[in-house]
C-alpha positions in Angstrom: -68.2 -49.3 157.2 -64.4 -48.5 155.5 -61.4 -47.9 157.8 -58.4 -46.1 156.7 -54.9 -47.8 158.4 -52.1 -45.8 157.6 -48.9 -48.3 157.0 -46.1 -46.0 158.2 -43.7 -45.7 155.2 -40.0 -45.8 154.9 -38.4 -42.7 155.0 -36.4 -41.6 152.3 -34.3 -39.4 154.3 -35.5 -36.0 152.8 -37.7 -33.5 154.5 -39.3 -29.8 153.8 -37.9 -26.7 155.4 -39.7 -23.2 156.9 -37.3 -20.7 157.0 -38.5 -17.6 159.1 -38.7 -14.4 157.7 -39.4 -11.7 160.3 -37.3 -8.8 160.9 -35.6 -10.2 163.9 -33.9 -12.6 162.1 -32.2 -10.1 159.8 -28.7 -10.1 161.9 -28.2 -13.2 161.0 -28.0 -12.5 157.2 -25.8 -10.3 158.0 -23.1 -12.8 158.8 -23.6 -13.4 155.4 -20.7 -16.6 155.3 -21.9 -17.9 158.4 -25.8 -17.6 157.7 -25.3 -19.1 154.0 -23.0 -22.2 155.2 -26.2 -23.2 157.6 -28.9 -22.6 155.4 -27.0 -24.5 152.6 -26.0 -27.5 154.6 -29.5 -27.4 155.6 -31.7 -27.4 152.4 -29.4 -29.7 150.7 -31.8 -32.7 151.8 -34.8 -30.6 151.6 -37.7 -31.4 149.0 -39.1 -28.4 149.3 -38.7 -25.0 150.8 -41.3 -22.4 152.5 -40.7 -19.0 154.0 -43.5 -17.7 157.0 -44.0 -14.6 158.9 -46.7 -11.9 158.9 -50.6 -14.1 158.7 -51.2 -15.4 155.1 -47.6 -14.6 154.3 -46.9 -18.7 154.2 -45.6 -19.6 151.3 -43.0 -21.7 148.6 -39.5 -20.8 147.9 -37.8 -21.9 144.7 -34.2 -20.0 144.9 -32.0 -20.4 147.5 -32.7 -19.8 151.2 -29.6 -17.5 151.6 -32.4 -15.2 148.8 -35.6 -15.2 150.8 -35.8 -10.8 152.2 -36.4 -11.5 156.0 -39.0 -7.9 156.9 -42.1 -9.6 157.9 -43.0 -7.7 160.8 -45.0 -11.0 162.9 -44.1 -14.5 163.3 -47.1 -16.5 162.8 -45.6 -19.6 163.0 -48.9 -21.7 164.6 -50.8 -21.0 160.9 -47.6 -21.4 159.0 -47.8 -25.3 160.7 -51.2 -25.6 160.0 -50.6 -24.1 156.5 -47.5 -26.8 156.0 -50.1 -29.8 157.1 -52.0 -29.1 154.1 -49.6 -29.5 151.8 -47.6 -32.5 153.5 -48.6 -35.8 154.1 -48.7 -38.8 156.8 -45.0 -39.5 157.4 -43.1 -36.4 156.3 -40.8 -34.1 157.9 -40.0 -30.3 158.6 -37.1 -28.6 159.7 -38.5 -24.9 161.0 -35.6 -22.2 161.2 -36.4 -19.4 164.2 -34.7 -17.6 166.3 -37.2 -17.5 169.1 -40.7 -19.3 169.0 -41.4 -18.3 172.5 -42.1 -14.4 171.8 -45.1 -12.6 170.5 -44.0 -10.9 167.8 -41.2 -8.7 166.6 -43.2 -5.5 167.0 -46.3 -6.2 168.8 -49.4 -7.7 167.2 -51.4 -10.8 168.1 -48.7 -13.5 166.8 -48.4 -14.6 170.5 -51.5 -16.4 170.2 -50.2 -18.1 167.2 -47.3 -19.3 169.4 -49.5 -20.8 171.6 -51.7 -22.5 168.6 -47.7 -23.5 167.5 -47.9 -25.4 171.0 -51.3 -27.0 170.8 -50.9 -28.5 167.5 -47.3 -30.2 169.0 -48.7 -31.0 172.5 -52.5 -31.8 172.1 -53.6 -36.2 172.5 -54.7 -36.1 168.8 -51.5 -34.3 167.8 -51.0 -35.3 164.1 -46.6 -35.3 165.5 -45.7 -38.5 166.1 -42.0 -36.9 166.7 -40.5 -33.7 168.0 -36.9 -32.3 168.8 -35.2 -29.2 169.1 -31.7 -27.9 168.0 -31.0 -25.0 169.8 -27.6 -23.5 168.0 -25.6 -20.4 168.3 -24.2 -18.1 165.3 -22.8 -15.0 164.6 -25.5 -12.1 164.6 -25.3 -8.6 163.4 -28.1 -6.2 163.8 -30.9 -5.0 166.0 -32.7 -7.5 169.1 -36.2 -6.6 170.0 -38.2 -6.9 173.2 -41.4 -9.0 173.2 -43.3 -5.5 173.3 -43.3 -3.4 170.6 -40.4 -1.5 170.4 -37.5 0.1 168.2 -34.4 -2.5 169.6 -30.9 -1.9 169.9 -27.8 -2.7 168.2 -26.4 -6.4 169.2 -23.0 -8.0 167.7 -22.0 -10.9 168.5 -23.1 -14.6 168.8 -27.1 -15.3 169.4 -29.2 -17.9 169.8 -30.9 -19.8 167.1 -34.0 -22.5 167.2 -34.0 -25.2 164.5 -36.8 -27.7 164.9 -37.1 -31.4 163.4 -40.7 -32.2 163.5 -42.3 -35.6 161.7 -45.7 -36.5 160.9 -47.4 -39.8 162.3 -46.7 -42.1 162.0 -42.8 -42.4 161.4 -40.4 -44.4 162.8 -38.1 -43.9 165.9 -35.1 -45.3 164.1 -35.8 -43.2 161.5 -36.0 -40.0 163.4 -32.6 -41.3 165.1 -31.4 -41.0 161.3 -32.8 -37.3 161.1 -31.3 -36.6 164.4 -27.7 -37.9 163.0 -27.7 -36.0 159.8 -29.2 -32.9 161.2 -26.2 -32.9 163.8 -23.7 -33.4 161.3 -25.1 -30.3 159.0 -24.5 -28.2 161.9 -21.7 -29.8 163.7 -19.5 -26.3 163.1 -21.7 -24.7 165.1 -22.2 -24.8 169.2 -25.6 -26.6 169.9 -27.7 -29.2 172.1 -30.1 -32.0 171.3 -33.5 -32.1 172.8 -36.0 -34.9 172.0 -39.5 -34.0 172.9 -41.4 -36.7 171.5 -41.6 -39.3 171.9 -40.4 -38.1 175.5 -37.0 -39.4 175.8 -36.9 -41.1 179.4 -33.3 -42.9 178.7 -31.5 -43.9 181.8 -28.0 -45.4 182.9 -28.8 -47.4 185.6 -26.7 -50.7 187.2 -27.4 -53.2 189.7 -25.6 -51.7 193.3 -24.1 -53.8 196.4 -25.3 -57.3 197.6 -28.5 -58.9 197.8 -30.3 -58.4 201.2 -32.0 -61.7 202.1 -34.8 -62.1 205.0 -33.3 -64.8 207.3 -37.0 -65.2 208.9 -38.7 -65.5 205.8 -36.3 -67.1 203.3 -35.5 -70.8 203.4 -33.5 -72.7 201.7 -33.5 -70.2 198.2 -29.8 -69.4 197.1 -30.1 -66.0 195.8 -27.5 -64.0 193.3 -26.5 -61.9 190.4 -25.0 -63.9 187.8 -23.3 -62.0 184.5 -24.1 -63.4 181.1 -22.4 -63.2 178.5 -23.4 -59.8 177.2 -22.2 -58.9 181.2 -25.6 -58.3 182.1 -26.7 -58.9 185.4 -29.0 -61.6 185.9 -31.4 -62.1 189.0 -31.1 -66.1 189.8 -33.2 -67.6 192.2 -32.1 -71.4 193.0 -33.5 -73.9 195.0 -36.9 -72.1 195.8 -38.8 -75.1 197.0 -42.8 -75.6 196.4 -44.4 -74.4 199.7 -41.8 -72.1 200.8 -41.8 -68.5 200.9 -38.7 -66.5 200.1 -37.7 -62.3 200.7 -35.1 -60.3 199.3 -34.4 -56.5 197.9 -31.5 -55.3 195.8 -30.5 -52.1 195.0 -30.6 -50.1 191.8 -28.8 -47.1 190.9 -30.6 -44.7 188.3 -29.5 -41.3 186.6 -31.1 -39.8 183.6 -29.5 -39.8 180.5 -31.7 -37.7 178.7 -32.1 -34.1 178.5 -34.4 -34.3 181.3 -35.0 -34.9 184.7 -38.2 -36.5 186.2 -39.4 -34.5 189.3 -41.1 -36.2 192.1 -42.6 -39.1 190.2 -44.1 -42.4 190.9 -42.2 -45.2 190.8 -43.7 -48.7 189.9 -41.7 -51.9 190.3 -43.3 -55.1 188.4 -42.2 -59.1 187.4 -43.3 -60.2 184.3 -42.7 -64.3 184.5 -43.3 -66.6 181.4 -45.8 -69.1 181.5 -44.3 -72.4 183.2 -43.5 -75.1 180.9 -45.8 -77.7 180.6 -48.4 -76.0 182.4 -51.6 -75.1 181.7 -53.1 -73.3 184.4 -50.3 -71.8 187.0 -49.6 -67.9 186.4 -46.6 -67.5 188.4 -47.2 -63.9 188.1 -50.0 -64.1 191.0 -47.2 -65.5 193.4 -44.5 -63.3 192.9 -44.7 -59.7 194.0 -42.2 -56.7 193.8 -42.3 -53.4 195.4 -40.2 -50.2 195.2 -38.3 -47.6 197.6 -38.9 -44.9 197.3 -42.5 -44.4 195.9 -41.8 -41.2 194.9 -38.5 -39.9 193.3 -36.3 -38.1 191.0 -34.3 -39.2 188.2 -31.9 -36.3 187.3 -28.7 -36.4 185.0 -27.1 -34.3 187.8 -26.9 -37.1 190.3 -27.8 -41.1 191.4 -30.7 -41.8 192.7 -30.6 -44.7 194.8 -33.5 -47.3 194.3 -34.6 -50.4 196.5 -36.6 -53.2 195.1 -38.0 -55.9 197.1 -39.0 -59.1 195.9 -41.1 -62.3 197.4 -43.3 -65.0 197.2 -46.5 -66.3 197.9 -46.2 -69.9 198.8 -48.7 -72.5 197.0 -48.3 -75.8 197.8 -48.4 -79.3 195.7 -51.8 -79.5 196.6 -53.2 -76.6 194.5 -52.2 -77.9 191.1 -54.8 -79.5 189.0 -54.0 -83.2 187.9 -52.5 -82.6 184.6 -50.0 -79.9 186.0 -49.2 -82.2 189.3 -48.7 -84.8 186.5 -46.3 -82.3 184.4 -44.4 -81.8 187.8 -43.7 -85.5 188.2 -41.4 -85.7 185.0 -38.9 -83.8 187.1 -38.4 -82.4 190.3 -37.6 -78.8 188.8 -38.6 -76.3 186.5 -36.7 -73.1 185.4 -38.5 -69.7 185.0 -37.5 -66.9 183.1 -38.4 -63.4 182.8 -38.2 -59.9 184.3 -38.5 -57.5 187.3 -39.2 -54.1 185.1 -38.6 -50.2 187.3 -41.0 -48.1 185.4 -42.3 -44.7 186.1 -46.0 -42.9 185.6 -45.7 -38.9 185.3 -47.5 -36.0 184.1 -45.8 -32.9 181.9 -45.7 -31.3 185.3 -43.2 -33.7 186.7 -40.9 -33.0 183.3 -38.4 -30.2 183.1 -35.2 -30.0 180.8 -31.9 -30.6 183.1 -30.4 -27.9 184.8 -27.5 -28.5 183.0 -28.9 -27.6 179.9 -31.2 -25.4 180.8 -28.1 -23.2 182.6 -26.0 -23.4 179.0 -29.1 -22.3 176.7 -31.9 -20.8 178.8 -32.2 -17.0 179.5 -35.1 -17.7 182.8 -34.5 -13.2 183.7 -37.1 -10.1 183.1 -38.5 -10.1 179.7 -37.7 -6.7 179.4 -33.9 -7.6 178.8 -34.4 -9.1 175.5 -33.5 -6.2 173.6 -30.5 -5.7 175.8 -27.2 -6.0 173.9 -26.0 -8.3 176.4 -24.2 -11.9 175.3 -25.5 -13.4 178.1 -29.0 -12.9 177.3 -28.6 -13.0 173.3 -27.0 -16.7 173.5 -29.7 -18.3 175.1 -33.2 -18.8 174.1 -35.6 -17.0 176.1 -37.4 -19.7 179.0 -36.5 -22.5 177.0 -37.5 -24.7 179.8 -41.3 -23.5 179.6 -41.0 -23.8 175.7 -40.0 -27.3 175.9 -42.6 -28.2 178.5 -45.3 -26.7 176.5 -44.4 -28.9 173.8 -44.5 -32.1 175.6 -47.6 -34.3 175.7 -50.3 -33.5 178.7 -50.0 -37.1 179.2 -46.7 -39.6 179.0 -47.4 -43.4 179.4 -45.7 -45.1 181.6 -42.3 -46.3 180.8 -39.4 -48.3 182.0 -36.4 -46.9 183.9 -34.3 -50.3 184.2 -35.0 -53.7 183.8 -33.5 -56.8 185.8 -33.5 -60.7 184.1 -34.8 -63.5 186.1 -34.6 -67.2 185.9 -36.6 -68.6 188.9 -35.4 -72.9 189.7 -38.4 -73.9 191.3 -37.9 -77.4 192.9 -40.6 -79.8 194.4 -40.6 -81.5 197.1 -40.2 -85.5 197.4 -42.9 -86.4 199.2 -45.6 -85.4 196.9 -44.2 -86.3 193.7 -43.7 -90.2 195.6 -47.6 -90.2 196.2 -48.3 -89.5 192.9 -46.1 -91.7 191.2 -47.4 -94.3 194.0 -50.9 -93.7 192.9 -50.4 -93.9 189.3 -48.7 -97.6 189.7 -50.9 -98.6 191.8 -53.7 -97.4 188.6 -51.7 -99.2 186.4 -51.5 -102.4 188.6 -55.4 -102.8 189.1 -55.8 -101.7 185.1 -53.3 -104.5 184.4 -54.8 -106.7 186.7 -58.5 -106.2 185.4 -57.3 -106.2 181.7 -55.3 -109.8 182.5 -58.6 -111.0 184.6 -61.1 -110.0 181.6 -58.9 -111.5 179.1 -58.6 -114.8 180.6 -62.4 -115.6 180.6 -64.6 -117.4 182.7 -67.2 -120.4 182.5 -70.3 -120.4 182.6 -73.6 -122.8 182.7 -76.6 -122.0 180.0 -79.9 -123.6 181.7 -82.9 -124.3 179.4 -86.5 -124.7 180.9 -85.9 -128.9 180.7 -83.1 -128.2 183.1 -80.8 -129.6 180.5 -76.8 -128.1 181.4 -74.7 -126.3 178.6 -71.4 -125.5 179.5 -69.6 -122.0 177.8 -66.3 -120.7 178.1 -65.2 -117.7 176.4 -62.2 -114.7 176.6 -62.9 -111.2 176.2 -64.5 -111.3 172.2 -65.3 -114.5 172.0 -68.8 -115.8 170.8 -70.4 -118.3 171.3 -73.5 -119.9 168.9 -76.6 -121.9 170.3 -78.3 -123.7 167.6 -81.7 -125.9 167.0 -81.2 -129.1 166.3 -81.0 -128.6 163.0 -78.2 -126.8 162.7 -80.6 -123.3 162.8 -78.9 -120.7 164.4 -81.3 -119.9 168.1 -78.9 -117.0 169.7 -75.6 -116.5 170.4 -73.2 -114.6 172.5 -70.2 -112.7 172.9 -68.3 -111.9 175.9 -67.1 -108.1 176.2 -65.6 -108.6 180.4 -68.9 -106.9 181.8 -71.4 -109.2 180.3 -72.3 -110.7 177.3 -74.5 -109.5 174.3 -77.1 -111.5 172.9 -78.0 -111.3 169.4 -80.9 -113.8 167.9 -82.7 -113.7 164.3 -86.5 -114.4 166.3 -87.8 -111.7 169.1 -86.0 -111.1 172.1 -87.8 -110.4 175.5 -84.7 -109.8 177.8 -81.8 -107.5 177.8 -79.6 -107.6 174.9 -76.8 -107.4 177.9 -77.0 -109.8 180.5 -74.8 -111.0 182.8 -74.8 -113.9 185.5 -77.6 -115.0 186.9 -79.7 -113.2 184.3 -82.3 -115.0 181.7 -82.6 -115.1 178.0 -85.9 -115.3 176.5 -86.6 -115.7 173.0 -90.0 -116.5 171.2 -90.9 -117.3 167.7 -93.7 -115.0 166.5 -94.5 -117.6 163.5 -95.0 -120.6 165.8 -95.3 -119.0 169.3 -92.8 -121.2 170.6 -91.0 -119.5 174.1 -87.4 -120.1 174.6 -85.9 -119.8 178.3 -82.3 -120.2 179.7 -80.5 -119.2 182.2 -77.2 -117.7 182.6 -74.7 -118.6 185.8 -71.3 -119.1 186.4 -69.7 -122.7 186.7 -68.9 -123.7 189.9 -65.7 -125.7 190.4 -66.1 -128.4 193.1 -62.9 -129.1 195.1 -61.2 -132.1 194.2 -61.3 -135.5 196.7 -58.3 -136.8 196.5 -59.1 -139.6 199.2 -59.1 -143.3 197.8 -60.4 -146.1 199.9 -58.3 -148.7 198.1 -55.1 -147.2 199.5 -53.6 -148.0 202.7 -52.9 -145.4 204.4 
């Protein structure tokens, strides 16, 4: 079975532009100089240009966008985005310019369903779009403004909100999207605007360690715990002299404030420790012995204020006996071991827990009655109707766990001298025993070969030595090779005993041609004590 795998292409820096050609946009065109400046700047990097409005009225634009006639009666944005998908390819980007995608049409109709289709395309789990941002901005306007329901509208002159969307098809790099952001913001720098990244969800925070480390004196022995700043000024948690078998417990505070466009309301907070595998060890996973927790478990992270988080840290004591032989051997090479890692503070939240910050809502969102949208009131027209709900409807239904803050950690483990000395002593005893055994084997021994007639033949062999026993005519009868624990017997005749013999065992050989049999008994030679008494000496 063939599987198609899309490789993320390099973004060329261009994009497509879609312009809302509905009648409610005509008031922007009346202010020709400003409108032309905005369109000219945005279309300067455009590869393809399109207009949309009425159903089935999505079409390519070859002339400058300023020439597009803004007279469609409805805004079928969802269908237009689907049409663009059929003409584009993975990795492409589209910029959409519209007055308010949250309304249900300038003069009624069912284009409100098209707005929902637009939201669904952006937010569904299998969405073809990986990156979404909105740039609400205000520019001069002179024309009619309309209510959501069918109506004639009223004349308004002043600044009015316009929504500009940047949408990238999967796959697309985060770095390229930030480049696109800077490119768009440079083009609209002359206009009052706001950047809101919707997907991937932007959870950037300003965070920092505050206060002193609080150590539990009843649970912590000997360990030295403090923060140390590295060359980049980043504070690192240093845990020194943590002895094997000892427990420790301490906590520290982190202040977190959202630096994104969103606040996280009542989200679940999670603290995790990630430690590298201990060097030169095979089986010990240090994360099994250290745990972290966070308090409060749920919190609101907002751009409008600091949230104080308490992170606690403790370990589960483990003894030298818990280690296997090879890990013990590794630990005997040194009495300290340094392990690097991080303590990560993360959050887990759904779409319902995320909302635009109060500052953005106050500046850019009109939260009043929909019936007021046709009023020539700057407080209404300079804002996007229910921007918070509009943005929330485009957020993914589920958001993966994301990081809020990370604290680098260095653990210095120390090992008690007793167990290490025990292992060293055991190793020395083993080496000594092996040396003694090898020396005894290499020294060899003296043995006696006694045949059936009682004749004794002395044999003295060292490790690897060989003895050959012959007939009287010089023909070899058998040979013995000494291998420390016994002798290996080789013979050209039939051997009726074991090929490997030791002290006290017999060698039995028969000659099939003559029927003769030969037997020898192997025994260790016993040295008799020397009698130094001489009767001729006058004691």
